[in-house]
All heavy atoms as an XYZ file, in Angstrom:
604
protein
N       4.412    153.567     24.508
C       5.493    154.591     24.198
C       5.430    155.663     25.393
O       6.368    156.050     25.963
C       5.440    155.218     22.846
C       6.455    156.298     22.645
S       8.132    155.675     22.659
C       9.067    157.081     22.474
N       4.150    156.039     25.703
C       3.943    157.182     26.684
C       4.224    156.614     28.064
O       4.771    157.303     28.901
C       2.556    157.635     26.691
N       4.032    155.301     28.302
C       4.354    154.690     29.587
C       5.847    154.698     29.683
O       6.333    154.928     30.911
C       3.874    153.340     29.677
C       2.291    153.163     29.800
O       1.736    154.290     30.289
O       1.730    152.163     29.393
N       6.624    154.377     28.801
C       8.078    154.509     28.866
C       8.593    155.834     29.272
O       9.541    155.888     29.980
C       8.770    153.921     27.618
N       7.978    156.823     28.648
C       8.454    158.168     28.936
C       8.164    158.648     30.372
O       8.960    159.206     31.106
C       7.751    159.234     28.013
C       8.019    160.713     28.315
C       8.225    158.928     26.543
N       6.987    158.099     30.957
C       6.681    158.336     32.278
C       7.582    157.715     33.242
O       8.059    158.225     34.193
C       5.186    157.976     32.572
C       4.287    158.793     31.781
C       4.865    157.940     33.982
C       2.823    158.406     31.737
N       7.941    156.392     32.862
C       8.824    155.700     33.795
C      10.184    156.256     33.745
O      10.809    156.357     34.930
C       8.860    154.174     33.298
C       9.979    153.375     33.920
C       7.568    153.448     33.516
N      10.712    156.673     32.713
C      11.958    157.381     32.670
C      12.080    158.634     33.372
O      12.975    158.836     34.148
C      12.522    157.500     31.168
C      13.669    158.503     31.054
C      12.729    156.188     30.560
N      10.983    159.367     33.194
C      10.940    160.683     33.970
C      10.899    160.449     35.433
O      11.508    161.185     36.246
C       9.655    161.516     33.471
N      10.017    159.440     35.914
C       9.970    159.172     37.341
C      11.325    158.645     37.929
O      11.685    159.058     38.997
C       8.872    158.288     37.637
C       7.471    158.700     37.391
C       6.507    157.679     37.508
C       7.201    159.859     38.411
N      12.010    157.808     37.028
C      13.229    157.352     37.495
C      14.362    158.458     37.534
O      15.147    158.548     38.567
C      13.860    156.210     36.556
C      13.143    154.917     36.686
C      13.570    153.937     35.540
C      13.279    154.275     38.072
N      14.354    159.354     36.667
C      15.257    160.524     36.780
C      14.881    161.448     37.840
O      15.866    161.899     38.561
C      15.311    161.253     35.443
C      15.879    160.574     34.248
C      15.656    161.410     32.984
C      17.391    160.387     34.474
N      13.666    161.539     38.164
C      13.278    162.379     39.358
C      13.658    161.790     40.660
O      14.117    162.402     41.537
C      11.717    162.578     39.344
O      11.299    163.122     38.028
C      11.284    163.511     40.436
N      13.527    160.444     40.754
C      13.866    159.791     41.952
C      15.404    159.754     42.095
O      15.900    160.024     43.264
C      13.478    158.193     41.940
N      16.126    159.796     41.094
C      17.674    159.781     41.121
C      18.102    161.178     41.573
O      18.998    161.379     42.391
C      18.331    159.414     39.786
N      17.455    162.195     40.997
C      17.796    163.529     41.433
C      17.379    163.880     42.862
O      18.096    164.622     43.504
C      17.229    164.582     40.362
O      15.887    164.638     40.423
N      16.293    163.363     43.273
C      15.914    163.612     44.666
C      16.951    162.928     45.605
O      17.153    163.547     46.628
C      14.480    163.035     44.852
N      17.332    161.736     45.220
C      18.325    161.026     45.989
C      19.539    161.807     46.077
O      20.201    161.973     47.151
C      18.532    159.662     45.538
O      17.280    158.940     45.474
C      19.515    158.804     46.355
N      20.105    162.401     44.882
C      21.194    163.236     44.884
C      21.124    164.470     45.682
O      22.067    164.925     46.317
C      21.514    163.560     43.454
N      19.929    164.973     45.699
C      19.757    166.267     46.537
C      19.851    166.000     48.070
O      20.461    166.714     48.768
C      18.346    166.873     46.337
N      19.425    164.813     48.439
C      19.510    164.371     49.897
C      20.990    163.976     50.150
O      21.406    164.342     51.286
C      18.490    163.237     50.127
C      18.792    162.652     51.512
C      17.123    163.660     50.051
N      21.732    163.425     49.263
C      23.028    162.872     49.595
C      24.027    164.048     49.431
O      25.121    163.836     50.003
C      23.391    161.775     48.533
N      23.759    165.109     48.805
C      24.729    166.270     48.744
C      24.848    166.934     49.967
O      23.904    167.310     50.676
C      24.277    167.168     47.551
O      24.044    166.433     46.333
C      25.312    168.216     47.274
N      26.167    167.244     50.373
C      26.370    167.959     51.709
C      26.513    169.375     51.628
O      26.109    170.102     52.426
C      27.652    167.330     52.302
C      27.613    165.797     52.522
C      26.809    165.296     53.554
N      27.404    165.689     54.866
C      26.892    165.251     55.971
N      25.888    164.519     56.000
N      27.526    165.681     57.129
N      27.064    169.918     50.510
C      27.256    171.432     50.375
C      25.988    172.102     49.980
O      25.327    171.595     49.059
C      28.384    171.544     49.190
C      28.700    173.013     49.055
O      28.679    173.702     50.129
O      28.945    173.364     47.964
N      25.545    173.072     50.654
C      24.331    173.837     50.360
C      24.188    174.405     49.002
O      23.193    174.374     48.434
C      24.233    174.818     51.514
C      25.013    174.361     52.516
C      26.139    173.547     51.966
N      25.373    174.899     48.590
C      25.246    175.357     47.213
C      25.073    174.436     46.139
O      24.361    174.612     45.290
C      26.762    176.173     47.000
N      25.693    173.245     46.274
C      25.425    172.186     45.266
C      24.030    171.679     45.549
O      23.444    171.227     44.532
C      26.540    171.060     45.573
C      27.816    171.531     45.052
C      28.818    170.358     45.068
N      30.126    170.916     44.820
C      31.127    170.058     44.423
N      30.930    168.859     44.353
N      32.328    170.636     44.097
N      23.576    171.626     46.749
C      22.167    171.180     46.921
C      21.152    172.022     46.176
O      20.201    171.543     45.681
C      21.852    171.265     48.404
C      22.236    169.979     49.170
C      21.750    170.021     50.588
O      21.618    171.110     51.188
N      21.805    168.936     51.245
N      21.442    173.274     46.209
C      20.473    174.174     45.404
C      20.598    173.955     43.977
O      19.531    173.914     43.214
C      20.961    175.686     45.849
N      21.734    173.623     43.481
C      21.778    173.280     42.026
C      21.164    171.918     41.703
O      20.396    171.863     40.701
C      23.342    173.255     41.594
C      23.975    174.482     41.644
C      25.526    174.339     41.223
C      23.355    175.460     40.573
N      21.292    170.937     42.609
C      20.567    169.585     42.329
C      19.152    169.893     42.515
O      18.302    169.216     41.799
C      21.166    168.635     43.327
C      20.371    167.293     43.252
C      22.631    168.419     43.050
N      18.703    170.803     43.457
C      17.284    171.097     43.549
C      16.675    171.763     42.374
O      15.587    171.505     42.042
C      17.067    171.952     44.874
C      15.754    172.183     45.310
C      15.153    170.949     45.737
C      15.734    173.182     46.448
N      17.491    172.537     41.665
C      17.055    173.111     40.400
C      16.788    172.048     39.461
O      15.724    172.091     38.650
C      18.025    174.188     39.960
N      17.650    171.107     39.370
C      17.452    169.986     38.412
C      16.278    169.157     38.756
O      15.443    168.830     37.913
C      18.734    169.060     38.331
C      18.482    167.851     37.490
C      19.963    169.890     37.758
N      16.042    168.954     40.063
C      14.919    168.134     40.542
C      13.584    168.892     40.110
O      12.616    168.346     39.743
C      14.954    168.000     42.049
C      13.810    167.366     42.688
C      13.557    165.953     42.140
C      13.963    167.318     44.295
N      13.643    170.246     40.321
C      12.440    171.020     39.967
C      12.089    170.974     38.483
O      10.995    170.866     38.033
N      13.189    170.982     37.630
C      13.013    170.922     36.216
C      12.419    169.555     35.806
O      11.493    169.403     35.008
C      14.308    171.044     35.523
C      14.368    170.934     33.971
C      13.682    172.110     33.389
C      15.862    170.823     33.575
N      12.960    168.490     36.487
C      12.393    167.190     36.213
C      11.086    166.928     36.661
O      10.215    166.277     36.069
C      13.349    166.098     36.776
C      14.693    165.902     36.083
C      15.578    165.004     36.982
C      14.541    165.329     34.705
N      10.678    167.469     37.798
C       9.366    167.371     38.280
C       8.317    168.201     37.405
O       7.230    167.771     37.154
C       9.074    168.100     39.653
C       9.595    167.136     40.769
C       9.623    167.875     42.122
C       8.700    165.833     40.879
N       8.874    169.350     36.816
C       8.042    169.962     35.798
C       7.815    169.110     34.524
O       6.740    169.175     33.931
N       8.883    168.433     34.121
C       8.607    167.445     33.046
C       7.675    166.292     33.278
O       6.806    166.007     32.582
C      10.009    166.855     32.620
C       9.799    165.687     31.680
C      10.924    167.956     32.039
N       7.792    165.776     34.591
C       6.845    164.806     34.978
C       5.389    165.274     34.924
O       4.518    164.610     34.406
C       7.213    164.210     36.360
C       6.106    163.380     36.974
C       8.448    163.498     36.384
N       5.216    166.465     35.477
C       3.804    167.005     35.433
C       3.242    167.182     34.047
O       2.115    166.893     33.682
C       3.687    168.363     36.274
C       3.879    168.139     37.734
C       4.693    168.924     38.441
C       3.202    167.145     38.347
C       4.737    168.698     39.867
C       3.219    166.911     39.729
C       4.089    167.765     40.469
N       4.218    167.697     33.207
C       3.704    167.919     31.803
C       3.465    166.595     31.114
O       2.475    166.503     30.365
C       4.946    168.692     30.933
O       5.194    169.863     31.740
C       4.500    168.912     29.566
N       4.332    165.571     31.265
C       4.059    164.215     30.699
C       2.800    163.594     31.304
O       1.995    162.993     30.501
C       5.205    163.271     31.065
C       4.935    161.909     30.621
C       6.547    163.761     30.193
N       2.417    164.014     32.416
C       1.151    163.474     33.072
C      -0.022    164.316     32.761
O      -1.057    164.238     33.424
C       1.371    163.222     34.568
C       2.289    162.127     34.980
C       2.488    162.092     36.545
C       1.835    160.817     34.443
N       0.167    165.162     31.763
C      -0.889    166.102     31.208
C      -1.449    167.108     32.239
O      -2.564    167.336     32.377
C      -2.061    165.194     30.594
C      -1.560    164.302     29.481
C      -2.739    163.522     28.941
O      -3.817    163.384     29.408
N      -2.462    162.703     27.908
N      -0.577    167.643     32.897
C      -0.856    168.738     33.838
C       0.212    169.963     33.522
O       0.950    170.226     34.363
C      -0.752    168.295     35.178
N       0.018    170.512     32.298
C       1.050    171.518     31.951
C       0.950    172.818     32.790
O       1.978    173.440     33.014
C       0.632    171.843     30.546
C      -0.842    171.411     30.361
C      -0.980    170.286     31.292
N      -0.229    173.162     33.381
C      -0.239    174.406     34.222
C       0.544    174.136     35.474
O       1.299    175.038     35.913
C      -1.642    174.696     34.585
C      -2.532    173.469     35.037
O      -2.033    172.338     34.875
O      -3.621    173.696     35.617
N       0.439    172.908     36.013
C       1.189    172.625     37.262
C       2.719    172.502     36.951
O       3.521    172.861     37.772
C       0.804    171.301     37.953
C       1.570    170.826     39.130
C      -0.781    171.444     38.281
N       2.930    171.997     35.739
C       4.427    171.853     35.306
C       5.074    173.145     35.192
O       6.206    173.357     35.511
N       4.346    174.183     34.561
C       4.860    175.487     34.431
C       5.111    176.232     35.736
O       6.193    176.809     35.863
C       3.959    176.414     33.434
C       4.002    176.081     32.111
C       2.936    176.825     31.381
C       5.401    176.309     31.415
N       4.147    176.015     36.663
C       4.230    176.448     38.015
C       5.478    175.953     38.667
O       6.285    176.625     39.369
C       3.019    176.232     38.835
O       1.991    176.951     38.333
N       5.684    174.576     38.518
C       6.908    173.969     39.089
C       8.094    174.386     38.515
O       9.159    174.610     39.187
C       6.727    172.420     38.923
C       7.855    171.614     39.472
C       8.066    171.791     41.000
O       7.157    171.940     41.685
N       9.383    171.687     41.450
N       8.166    174.672     37.237
C       9.319    175.117     36.571
C       9.765    176.444     37.179
O      10.872    176.866     37.409
C       9.119    175.275     35.052
C       9.290    173.906     34.379
C       8.961    174.279     32.770
C      10.622    173.421     34.444
N       8.711    177.390     37.377
C       9.045    178.723     37.914
C       9.461    178.671     39.393
O      10.440    179.345     39.713
C       7.832    179.602     37.700
N       8.756    177.913     40.205
C       9.021    177.948     41.612
C      10.233    177.034     41.952
O      11.131    177.324     42.613
C       7.781    177.583     42.413
C       8.120    177.505     43.895
C       6.675    178.722     42.148
N      10.076    175.667     41.526
C      10.982    174.659     41.869
C      12.331    174.738     41.303
O      13.302    174.302     41.854
N      12.467    175.246     39.966
C      13.779    175.223     39.431
C      14.375    176.587     39.339
O      15.582    176.578     38.839
C      13.591    174.575     38.008
O      12.817    175.408     37.191
N      13.659    177.628     39.677
C      14.243    178.953     39.586
C      14.190    179.619     40.978
O      15.237    179.997     41.506
C      13.628    179.760     38.439
C      14.120    181.266     38.456
C      13.707    179.216     37.131
N      12.991    179.778     41.376
C      12.848    180.654     42.637
C      13.438    180.084     44.020
O      14.198    180.758     44.688
C      11.410    181.037     42.843
C      11.147    182.045     43.864
C      11.665    183.476     43.362
C       9.531    182.277     43.994
N      13.107    178.881     44.211
C      13.567    178.188     45.337
C      15.168    178.046     45.440
O      15.770    178.458     46.383
C      12.974    176.815     45.631
O      11.512    177.021     45.593
C      13.382    176.164     46.979
N      15.804    177.547     44.369
C      17.245    177.598     44.413
C      17.883    178.915     44.513
O      18.955    179.024     45.123
C      17.657    176.864     43.135
C      16.358    176.017     42.816
C      15.256    176.811     43.132
N      17.256    179.864     43.814
C      17.800    181.170     43.950
C      17.839    181.695     45.342
O      18.797    182.345     45.886
C      17.048    182.140     43.052
C      17.473    183.583     43.078
C      18.806    183.802     42.505
C      16.514    184.411     42.297
N      16.616    181.559     45.998
C      16.541    181.886     47.448
C      17.511    181.173     48.379
O      18.116    181.834     49.289
C      15.134    181.853     48.008
C      14.195    182.739     47.439
C      12.682    182.447     47.818
C      14.395    184.178     47.782
N      17.820    179.915     48.105
C      18.599    179.139     48.909
C      20.114    179.663     48.648
O      20.913    179.835     49.616
C      18.664    177.622     48.550
C      17.317    177.090     49.104
C      19.771    176.900     49.154
C      17.020    175.731     48.592
N      20.524    179.910     47.354
C      21.802    180.454     47.051
C      22.057    181.861     47.732
O      23.196    182.081     48.225
C      22.098    180.530     45.584
C      22.099    179.165     44.834
S      23.502    178.251     45.353
C      24.829    179.149     44.659
N      21.069    182.719     47.608
C      21.272    183.948     48.306
C      21.397    183.842     49.777
O      22.179    184.624     50.498
C      19.998    184.821     47.999
C      20.007    185.318     46.471
C      18.689    186.101     46.257
C      21.116    186.234     46.122
N      20.598    182.955     50.463
C      20.817    182.723     51.907
C      22.126    182.198     52.222
O      22.798    182.670     53.176
C      19.660    181.849     52.303
O      18.418    182.291     52.085
N      22.645    181.134     51.545
C      23.898    180.621     51.762
C      25.036    181.637     51.607
O      25.941    181.804     52.344
C      24.075    179.411     50.836
C      25.632    179.035     50.853
C      23.301    178.315     51.216
N      24.889    182.445     50.557
C      25.937    183.548     50.329
C      25.915    184.467     51.589
O      27.007    184.875     52.020
C      25.582    184.361     49.047
C      26.473    185.382     48.690
C      26.107    186.006     47.345
N      26.976    187.124     47.219
C      26.698    188.107     46.377
N      25.486    187.999     45.602
N      27.410    189.117     46.148
N      24.744    184.873     52.012
C      24.660    185.890     53.085
C      25.228    185.153     54.391
O      25.943    185.910     55.123
C      23.221    186.336     53.416
C      23.178    187.425     54.279
C      21.904    188.211     54.062
C      21.893    189.419     54.994
N      21.675    190.644     54.129
N      24.906    184.054     54.697
C      25.444    183.284     55.875
C      26.998    183.150     55.728
O      27.637    183.471     56.845
C      24.730    181.962     56.089
C      25.408    181.148     57.105
C      23.275    182.115     56.482
N      27.526    182.793     54.726
C      28.973    182.690     54.502
C      29.569    184.031     54.639
O      30.682    184.070     55.257
C      29.242    182.023     53.216
C      28.900    180.553     53.163
C      29.263    179.886     51.897
N      29.063    178.460     51.935
C      29.126    177.660     50.950
N      29.516    178.263     49.761
N      28.882    176.422     50.971
N      28.986    185.003     54.080
C      29.601    186.377     54.253
C      29.625    186.884     55.691
O      30.558    187.437     56.186
C      28.813    187.415     53.324
C      29.490    188.741     53.345
C      28.812    189.809     52.609
N      28.399    189.358     51.214
C      27.431    189.925     50.469
N      26.771    190.998     50.989
N      27.198    189.489     49.323
N      28.497    186.630     56.434
C      28.517    186.972     57.840
C      29.470    186.146     58.625
O      30.042    186.670     59.610
C      27.121    186.772     58.446
C      26.081    187.804     57.999
C      24.837    187.749     58.772
N      23.997    188.917     58.367
C      22.782    189.044     58.835
N      22.225    188.136     59.672
N      21.987    189.968     58.460
N      29.693    184.909     58.211
C      30.605    184.064     58.897
C      32.147    184.544     58.840
O      32.896    184.599     59.631
N      32.456    185.116     57.566
C      33.851    185.672     57.296
C      33.848    186.988     58.076
O      35.007    187.282     58.547
C      33.859    185.847     55.818
C      34.069    184.522     55.026
C      34.278    184.911     53.604
C      34.493    183.639     52.717
N      34.541    183.863     51.448
N      32.881    187.823     58.277
C      32.967    189.039     58.940
C      33.200    188.738     60.397
O      33.867    189.407     61.066
C      31.710    189.847     58.655
C      31.615    190.454     57.365
C      30.316    191.182     57.093
O      29.570    191.339     58.017
O      30.100    191.712     56.012
N      32.519    187.621     60.984
C      32.694    187.338     62.303
C      34.074    186.915     62.637
O      34.519    186.945     63.819
N      34.772    186.255     61.732
C      36.092    185.680     61.978
C      37.242    186.924     62.054
O      38.213    186.727     62.636
C      36.461    184.874     60.849
C      35.762    183.475     60.907
O      35.132    183.205     61.927
O      35.635    182.857     59.815
N      36.872    188.019     61.475
C      37.830    189.086     61.420
C      37.999    189.849     62.727
O      37.375    189.873     63.640
C      37.555    190.169     60.379
C      37.716    189.483     58.982
C      37.318    190.572     57.969
C      37.535    189.873     56.596
N      37.213    190.879     55.493
């Protein structure tokens, strides 16, 4: 049973990583990256590394996508100001 959970978690992680690479819009990439971070946290927890899983949840699914979204927002805002 535990092996099946590991396989499913790894397959979902691989699918979300592929989706993150295939997505062209940076805002959507950040959202897919948040899902990827969440799934990696699940993988680490299933593989009995809960401390690494919690760190991954904090950094990979919250902090990194937030920084990406703020950066994209700032770049888009500067692009609109430059057009005027």
